[in-house]
C-alpha angles and dihedrals in degrees: 000000000000104000127187115209111195110199089027095156096055126094096264094033093055091053091049089053090050092048095050104030096081092058103031147031103264124196112203114216127184139163095248104007141024138080089304133008134230137167104210089193089068116065091199088056091052091050094050091046094058090046089058096039101055121187122002138169103217138009123202119191119203091161139101137090135229136178120263113194140110118294095245089057098051122105127194088259090062090058092046090048094061094040091053095044112031099023109031092030091060093039088057091051085061097040097049095032093056093082091055104041118098124246109282091016125139148224122210117192133187128240122152143228092269087079090075102011107050124192135185111284093027101087093111092045102047095066093045091054091046091051090053091054094046091050092054091046091054101036090053088069092056109036111114133221096034092294113159134207127195138163131225117213110204123193119216107311117234094228091052092050090050092050086053088054094252132121110282091208088080091067140047121262114253090239091060093046088053091062089068091054090049091052092049091051101040099033132071101249118132128185093005134130111219116207104219090212088070089069097055 
């Protein structure tokens, strides 16, 4: 398969590339580096990207940003930031990618465990993650030509915790998280949210 990985240079994205590259043609896409570039926060950029990309069999998104700070410090703009980036950015990858994906192809998006397991500081992230999951659940009932859409929900990633000076044992290695993405791409699931912890 020809698989696009958006966010391919990040911690999770790099692990996804490594998990899939041995079996598939993987196109590494990033915001500032990669085989191709796209800014998912710009709908025009997403449109141009697919015009350059052409046909593909699967797209995996490990991209999108959201604000992490205490509730009393959050402004409306912080909520809009996550909705525009992590939610609408990934929605637009599906919307504009649909004309270019092959019959029976797939989209795999990223949410996170804060959708169902909130924590202090995550109040602007939890609703964004939940929205991504709700979108996939609904869109799966409408996508034509046998095209599938799923979501992977990662926990804290060990490498990210270590980069923050914390104990990586409290997270899941990126290589394990990547297994959930491989299942979403290579399996038959549709409209599901895969908890990456189930693949440990």
